[in-house]
C-alpha positions as CSV (number, residue, x, y, z in Angstrom):
1,M,0.0,0.0,0.0
2,N,1.1,3.5,-0.9
3,I,-0.2,6.7,0.5
4,S,0.9,10.2,-0.5
5,L,-0.1,13.8,0.1
6,Q,0.2,16.3,-2.6
7,N,-0.6,20.0,-1.7
8,V,-2.8,21.8,-4.1
9,D,-2.1,25.2,-2.4
10,K,-1.6,26.3,1.2
11,V,-5.0,25.2,2.4
12,S,-5.9,22.2,0.3
13,A,-4.3,18.9,-0.7
14,V,-5.0,15.7,-2.4
15,L,-4.3,12.4,-0.6
16,T,-3.9,9.3,-2.9
17,V,-4.1,5.8,-1.6
18,Q,-2.9,2.9,-3.8
19,I,-4.0,-0.6,-2.6
20,E,-2.6,-3.8,-4.1
21,K,-4.1,-7.3,-4.0
22,A,-1.5,-8.3,-1.5
23,D,-2.7,-5.6,1.0
24,Y,-6.1,-7.0,1.3
25,Q,-6.2,-10.7,0.1
26,E,-5.5,-12.3,3.5
27,K,-8.3,-10.2,5.1
28,V,-10.8,-10.9,2.4
29,E,-10.1,-14.8,2.6
30,K,-10.4,-14.7,6.4
31,A,-13.8,-12.7,6.2
32,L,-15.1,-15.1,3.6
33,K,-14.2,-18.2,5.8
34,T,-16.0,-16.6,8.8
35,L,-19.0,-15.7,6.5
36,R,-19.1,-19.5,5.2
37,K,-19.7,-20.7,8.7
38,R,-23.1,-18.9,9.0
39,V,-24.4,-18.9,5.4
40,N,-27.7,-20.7,4.8
41,M,-28.0,-22.0,1.2
42,P,-30.6,-24.5,0.0
43,G,-29.1,-28.0,-0.6
44,F,-26.2,-27.6,1.9
45,R,-25.9,-27.9,5.6
46,P,-24.9,-24.8,7.7
47,G,-21.2,-24.2,7.3
48,M,-20.8,-26.7,4.4
49,V,-21.5,-24.4,1.5
50,P,-18.6,-24.7,-1.2
51,M,-16.3,-21.8,-0.9
52,G,-16.7,-21.1,-4.6
53,L,-20.4,-20.4,-4.2
54,V,-19.7,-18.2,-1.2
55,K,-17.2,-16.2,-3.3
56,K,-19.5,-16.0,-6.2
57,Q,-22.4,-14.6,-4.2
58,Y,-20.6,-12.6,-1.6
59,G,-17.1,-12.0,-2.8
60,T,-17.5,-8.6,-4.3
61,S,-19.4,-7.1,-1.2
62,V,-16.8,-8.6,1.2
63,L,-13.9,-7.2,-1.0
64,V,-15.6,-3.7,-0.9
65,E,-16.0,-3.9,2.8
66,E,-12.5,-5.1,3.6
67,V,-10.9,-2.6,1.2
68,D,-12.9,0.3,2.6
69,K,-12.0,-0.8,6.3
70,L,-8.3,-1.1,5.4
71,M,-8.2,2.3,3.6
72,Q,-9.9,4.1,6.5
73,E,-7.5,2.6,9.0
74,K,-4.4,3.5,6.9
75,V,-5.6,7.0,6.0
76,N,-6.3,7.8,9.6
77,E,-2.9,6.3,10.6
78,Y,-1.1,8.4,7.9
79,I,-2.8,11.6,9.0
80,R,-2.0,11.0,12.6
81,E,1.6,10.0,12.0
82,N,2.2,12.7,9.7
83,K,0.5,15.3,11.8
84,V,-1.6,16.5,9.0
85,D,-3.5,19.5,10.3
86,M,-6.8,18.7,8.6
87,L,-10.2,20.4,8.7
88,G,-13.2,18.0,8.6
89,A,-13.0,14.6,7.0
90,P,-11.3,13.6,3.7
91,L,-13.7,14.0,0.9
92,P,-13.5,11.1,-1.8
93,K,-12.8,12.2,-5.4
94,E,-14.7,10.5,-8.2
95,S,-13.2,7.0,-9.0
96,N,-13.3,4.5,-11.8
97,V,-12.6,1.6,-9.6
98,D,-14.3,-1.6,-10.7
99,F,-14.4,-4.0,-7.8
100,T,-15.6,-6.9,-10.1
101,K,-12.6,-6.8,-12.4
102,D,-9.7,-4.8,-10.7
103,E,-7.2,-6.3,-8.4
104,N,-5.3,-3.1,-7.6
105,F,-7.2,0.0,-6.6
106,E,-6.4,3.7,-6.4
107,F,-8.5,6.2,-4.4
108,A,-8.0,10.0,-4.0
109,F,-9.3,12.3,-1.3
110,D,-9.6,16.1,-1.2
111,I,-8.2,17.4,2.1
112,A,-8.9,20.9,3.6
113,L,-5.8,22.1,5.4
114,A,-5.9,24.4,8.4
115,P,-4.5,27.8,7.5
116,E,-1.0,28.6,9.1
117,F,-0.8,31.6,11.4
118,T,0.7,32.6,14.7
119,V,-0.7,34.2,17.8
120,D,1.6,36.4,19.6
121,L,0.3,38.1,22.7
122,S,2.4,39.9,25.3
123,A,2.3,42.9,27.8
124,N,2.2,45.1,24.8
125,D,-1.3,43.9,24.2
126,T,-4.0,45.8,26.2
127,I,-7.3,44.2,26.7
128,D,-10.2,45.6,28.8
129,Y,-11.2,43.8,32.0
130,Y,-14.5,44.7,33.6
131,D,-14.6,44.7,37.6
132,I,-18.2,44.5,38.4
133,N,-18.9,46.6,41.6
134,V,-20.7,44.9,44.5
135,T,-23.0,47.5,46.0
136,D,-24.5,47.8,49.4
137,E,-27.9,47.3,47.9
138,M,-26.8,43.9,46.5
139,V,-25.5,42.8,50.0
140,D,-28.7,44.1,51.6
141,Q,-30.8,42.1,49.2
142,Q,-28.9,38.9,49.9
143,V,-29.0,39.5,53.7
144,K,-32.7,40.1,53.4
145,M,-33.2,36.9,51.5
146,Y,-31.3,35.0,54.4
147,T,-33.5,36.7,57.0
148,Q,-36.7,35.8,55.1
149,R,-35.8,32.1,55.1
150,T,-35.8,32.1,59.0
151,A,-38.9,34.4,59.2
152,K,-41.9,33.9,61.4
153,Y,-45.5,34.4,60.2
154,E,-47.9,36.3,62.5
155,K,-51.6,36.9,62.5
156,V,-52.2,40.7,62.7
157,E,-55.3,42.9,62.7
158,D,-54.4,45.7,60.2
159,Y,-53.0,45.5,56.8
160,Q,-49.4,46.8,55.8
161,D,-47.7,46.4,52.4
162,N,-46.4,42.9,51.7
163,D,-49.0,41.3,54.0
164,L,-51.0,38.3,53.0
165,L,-54.8,38.4,53.0
166,K,-57.2,35.6,53.2
167,G,-61.0,35.9,53.0
168,L,-64.2,35.5,51.0
169,L,-64.2,36.8,47.5
170,A,-67.7,37.4,45.9
171,E,-68.5,38.7,42.5
172,L,-70.9,41.7,42.4
173,D,-73.6,42.8,40.0
174,E,-73.9,46.2,38.3
175,N,-75.8,47.5,41.5
176,G,-73.0,46.4,43.8
177,N,-74.9,43.5,45.3
178,T,-73.6,40.0,45.5
179,K,-74.3,38.5,41.9
180,E,-76.7,35.7,41.9
181,G,-74.9,32.6,40.5
182,G,-71.7,34.6,40.4
183,I,-68.2,33.5,41.4
184,Q,-67.5,33.0,45.2
185,V,-64.2,31.8,46.4
186,E,-63.8,30.8,50.2
187,G,-60.4,31.2,51.6
188,A,-59.1,33.2,48.6
189,V,-55.5,34.3,49.2
190,M,-54.0,37.6,47.9
191,M,-51.0,40.0,48.3
192,P,-52.2,43.4,47.2
193,S,-48.6,44.5,46.9
194,Y,-48.3,42.3,43.7
195,M,-51.3,44.2,42.1
196,K,-50.3,46.1,38.9
197,N,-52.8,49.0,39.4
198,D,-51.9,51.5,42.1
199,D,-55.5,52.7,42.6
200,Q,-56.7,49.1,43.1
201,K,-53.8,48.5,45.5
202,A,-54.8,51.6,47.6
203,V,-58.1,50.1,48.3
204,F,-56.5,47.9,50.8
205,N,-54.4,50.5,52.7
206,G,-55.1,50.3,56.4
207,A,-57.7,47.6,56.0
208,K,-58.5,45.5,59.1
209,T,-59.8,42.0,59.7
210,N,-63.6,41.4,59.3
211,T,-64.0,44.4,57.0
212,V,-65.4,44.2,53.5
213,L,-63.7,45.9,50.6
214,V,-64.8,46.3,47.0
215,F,-62.1,46.2,44.2
216,N,-61.8,45.1,40.6
217,P,-59.6,42.2,40.0
218,S,-59.4,42.5,36.3
219,A,-58.0,46.1,36.7
220,A,-55.8,45.2,39.7
221,F,-54.0,42.5,37.7
222,D,-54.0,44.3,34.4
223,N,-56.2,41.5,32.8
224,N,-53.5,38.9,33.4
225,E,-55.4,35.7,32.6
226,A,-53.1,33.4,34.5
227,E,-53.3,35.4,37.7
228,L,-57.0,36.1,37.5
229,A,-57.8,32.4,36.8
230,S,-55.8,31.4,39.8
231,L,-57.4,34.0,42.0
232,L,-61.0,33.3,40.8
233,K,-60.6,29.5,40.4
234,I,-61.8,29.4,36.9
235,K,-60.3,28.6,33.5
236,K,-58.4,31.1,31.5
237,E,-60.9,31.3,28.8
238,E,-63.5,32.1,31.3
239,V,-61.7,35.2,32.6
240,A,-63.0,37.7,30.0
241,A,-66.6,37.1,31.3
242,H,-65.8,38.3,34.9
243,T,-64.4,41.8,34.5
244,G,-66.5,43.5,37.1
245,N,-66.1,44.4,40.8
246,F,-65.8,41.9,43.6
247,S,-66.2,42.2,47.3
248,F,-63.5,40.8,49.7
249,Q,-64.3,40.1,53.2
250,I,-61.0,40.0,55.1
251,E,-60.7,37.0,57.5
252,E,-57.0,36.8,58.2
253,I,-54.1,39.1,57.8
254,T,-50.7,37.4,57.9
255,R,-47.4,39.2,58.2
256,M,-43.9,38.0,57.6
257,I,-41.5,38.9,60.4
258,P,-37.9,38.5,59.2
259,G,-35.5,36.4,61.1
260,D,-32.9,37.9,63.3
261,L,-29.3,38.5,62.3
262,N,-27.8,36.3,65.0
263,Q,-24.9,33.7,65.3
264,E,-27.3,30.9,64.5
265,L,-28.0,32.5,61.1
266,F,-24.4,33.3,60.5
267,D,-23.4,29.7,61.1
268,Q,-26.2,28.4,59.0
269,V,-25.4,30.4,56.0
270,L,-21.5,30.5,56.0
271,G,-20.6,27.6,58.3
272,E,-19.7,27.6,62.0
273,G,-17.5,30.3,63.2
274,K,-17.1,32.1,59.9
275,A,-18.6,35.3,61.0
276,H,-19.2,36.6,64.6
277,N,-21.2,39.7,64.0
278,E,-23.3,41.5,61.3
279,E,-20.3,43.4,59.8
280,E,-18.2,40.2,59.3
281,F,-21.4,38.4,57.9
282,R,-21.9,41.3,55.4
283,A,-18.2,41.2,54.4
284,Q,-18.4,37.5,53.6
285,I,-21.6,37.9,51.7
286,K,-19.9,40.7,49.7
287,E,-17.0,38.5,49.0
288,T,-19.2,35.6,47.8
289,I,-21.1,38.0,45.4
290,A,-17.7,39.3,44.1
291,K,-16.4,35.9,43.4
292,Q,-19.6,35.0,41.4
293,F,-19.1,38.3,39.4
294,E,-15.4,37.4,38.8
295,A,-16.5,34.4,36.8
296,D,-18.7,36.7,34.7
297,S,-15.7,39.1,34.2
298,D,-13.5,36.3,33.0
299,Y,-16.1,35.2,30.4
300,K,-16.3,38.8,29.1
301,F,-12.5,38.9,29.0
302,L,-12.4,35.8,26.7
303,V,-15.0,37.3,24.5
304,D,-12.9,40.5,24.2
305,V,-9.7,38.4,23.7
306,R,-11.4,36.7,20.8
307,T,-12.4,39.9,19.1
308,Y,-8.9,41.3,19.7
309,V,-6.9,38.3,18.5
310,C,-9.1,37.8,15.5
311,N,-8.7,41.4,14.5
312,K,-4.9,41.2,15.1
313,I,-4.3,38.2,12.9
314,G,-6.9,39.3,10.2
315,K,-9.1,37.1,8.0
316,L,-7.7,33.7,7.6
317,Q,-7.6,31.9,4.2
318,F,-9.7,28.7,3.8
319,A,-10.3,26.3,0.9
320,D,-13.8,27.9,0.5
321,E,-15.3,25.4,-2.1
322,L,-13.9,22.4,-0.2
323,M,-15.1,23.7,3.1
324,K,-18.5,24.2,1.8
325,R,-18.5,20.6,0.5
326,I,-17.5,19.4,4.0
327,M,-20.3,21.5,5.7
328,L,-22.9,20.2,3.2
329,E,-21.7,16.6,4.0
330,N,-22.2,17.3,7.6
331,N,-25.7,19.0,7.1
332,K,-27.1,16.7,4.2
333,D,-30.7,17.2,5.5
334,K,-30.4,21.0,5.3
335,G,-29.1,21.4,1.9
336,E,-27.0,24.0,-0.1
337,E,-29.1,27.0,1.0
338,F,-28.4,26.4,4.7
339,V,-24.6,26.1,3.8
340,S,-24.6,29.3,1.8
341,E,-26.5,31.1,4.6
342,H,-24.3,30.0,7.5
343,Y,-21.0,29.6,6.0
344,E,-19.3,32.9,6.9
345,K,-20.6,32.4,10.6
346,S,-19.2,29.0,10.7
347,L,-15.8,30.2,9.5
348,E,-15.9,32.8,12.4
349,E,-16.4,29.9,14.9
350,L,-13.8,27.9,13.2
351,T,-11.2,30.7,13.3
352,W,-11.8,31.2,17.0
353,H,-11.5,27.4,17.6
354,L,-8.1,27.3,15.9
355,I,-6.9,30.3,17.7
356,K,-8.0,28.8,20.9
357,E,-6.3,25.5,20.1
358,K,-3.0,27.5,19.6
359,L,-3.4,29.4,22.8
360,V,-4.2,26.3,24.8
361,A,-1.1,24.5,23.3
362,A,1.2,27.5,23.9
363,H,0.3,27.7,27.6
364,N,0.4,23.9,27.8
365,I,-3.1,23.7,29.2
366,K,-4.3,20.2,30.0
367,V,-7.5,19.1,31.7
368,E,-7.2,16.2,34.0
369,Q,-10.1,14.2,35.7
370,A,-9.5,16.1,39.0
371,D,-10.1,19.4,37.1
372,I,-13.4,18.1,35.7
373,N,-14.5,16.8,39.2
374,E,-13.7,20.1,40.7
375,M,-15.3,22.1,37.9
376,A,-18.6,19.9,38.5
377,K,-18.4,20.8,42.2
378,E,-18.0,24.6,41.4
379,A,-20.9,24.4,39.0
380,T,-23.0,22.7,41.6
381,R,-22.0,25.2,44.2
382,A,-22.9,28.1,41.9
383,Q,-26.4,26.6,41.4
384,F,-27.0,26.4,45.1
385,A,-25.6,30.0,45.5
386,Q,-28.4,31.2,43.1
387,Y,-30.8,30.0,45.7
388,G,-28.9,31.8,48.6
389,M,-27.3,28.5,49.8
390,I,-23.6,29.3,50.4
391,N,-22.5,26.8,53.1
392,V,-23.5,23.6,51.2
393,P,-21.9,20.4,52.8
394,D,-19.2,18.7,50.7
395,E,-21.2,15.5,50.8
396,L,-24.1,17.1,49.1
397,L,-22.0,18.8,46.5
398,E,-20.3,15.5,45.8
399,N,-23.6,13.7,45.3
400,Y,-24.9,16.4,42.9
401,S,-21.7,16.7,41.0
402,K,-21.5,12.8,40.5
403,E,-25.0,12.9,38.9
404,M,-23.8,15.7,36.6
405,L,-20.7,13.6,35.5
406,K,-23.0,10.8,34.4
407,K,-24.2,12.8,31.4
408,R,-21.8,13.0,28.4
409,E,-22.9,16.5,27.3
410,S,-22.4,17.8,30.9
411,V,-18.9,16.3,30.9
412,E,-18.1,18.0,27.5
413,A,-19.3,21.3,28.9
414,L,-17.3,20.9,32.0
415,V,-14.1,20.2,30.1
416,N,-14.7,23.3,28.0
417,R,-15.3,25.3,31.1
418,S,-12.1,24.1,32.6
419,I,-10.1,24.9,29.6
420,E,-11.5,28.3,29.4
421,T,-10.9,29.0,33.1
422,K,-7.3,27.9,32.8
423,L,-6.8,29.9,29.6
424,S,-8.5,33.0,31.0
425,E,-6.0,32.9,34.1
426,A,-3.1,32.3,31.7
427,L,-4.0,35.2,29.4
428,K,-4.7,37.6,32.3
429,S,-1.0,37.3,33.4
430,Q,0.2,37.5,29.8
431,V,-1.4,40.7,28.5
432,T,-1.9,44.0,30.1
433,L,-5.3,44.5,31.7
434,N,-7.2,47.7,31.3
435,H,-9.4,47.4,34.4
436,K,-12.7,49.1,34.1
437,A,-15.1,49.4,37.1
438,T,-18.8,48.8,36.1
439,S,-22.2,48.2,37.5
440,A,-23.9,44.9,37.1
441,E,-26.6,46.7,35.1
442,E,-24.1,48.2,32.7
443,F,-22.2,45.0,32.5
444,N,-25.4,43.0,31.6
445,K,-26.2,45.6,28.7
446,M,-23.0,44.5,27.2
447,F,-24.5,41.3,26.2
448,E,-27.9,42.6,24.9
């Protein structure tokens, strides 16, 4: 067997494979012998069909299969050993091979080669890095959430904003009387603070238990079908028929009393002994929020690195026609129109992929199983943190992360995140960072 690669230009080549009978004969004979053992043919016992008949009926198909397997194996071996920087898979050229007559075969493949380029980054390269400010309001909101989790609920006599009301809801007619056959809901629950209409919300100001108020649910909740259907205990499609006033007899007013900022809460949230007073507790909360923001800043940094480096190296040359054939081969069900529409965008993604590969290799970045395990734990910890759970036991993190690692797509995502985390750290120490302080709102607008 002979395999050779001939460059057509800098970004494409033709790979030629020459196969002689001696290369495949033994494999074909072995495959035919194996096949003979299980062939069923009228007039012969299983395994006793003459080899001549087996070859006559199956010889060509076995030859095609064995030659194809041999060719794929050797082509992949050649590309690997010769470090051919190939994009996509080899595309077969038209061939005049006749498996029924020929003994020696020649096949040719079009190969798309990755463009050659260098990525040079140093302290002379300045890239923006956004430091997201952690405000007192953010800390207040987080602390409030923790105190609400340990809150108590008390029955009170007069209504204040954010109180929960429970009572009898009854539909009224145009004269303000209870509507005959109208909707009545016993034990209806409402929080007027969630009403969209300020005038309707004001109806409940200073209300007391056992008083009867009149309001318009449709106006109060801005005709929101889901909210009205839930309140009135009817189907969404029935809401439009009940847009008038309702009476509400208040039976109970429940108020949430936030929990105390005490040592029990500090230990519950952060872990035992991590904070001993409110000042230390707030400082720890601020540090946790800042760490969450740092991951967002690193992500934006890599986005800006991508733009910066792509602009620095300029547009790379690709074998366009060949690349379009490869893209079409990978998207047979979508057709040429899809390829034409998405080709340029796919090249942008491919360009960044090639750049990132060079950067990862230049910094000798490798991902071990321990990195994947740790990234799974960090991802799990971040999920819990979204719900205000900071001090999550290691055992719980381990259990959740193990479930995550059972899914292939999750593992692939974790590997990519681990690579990007390491790459971000490496690049931050390589280039000059232009630190820019920003608010969370301004930062989020950058992604709109």
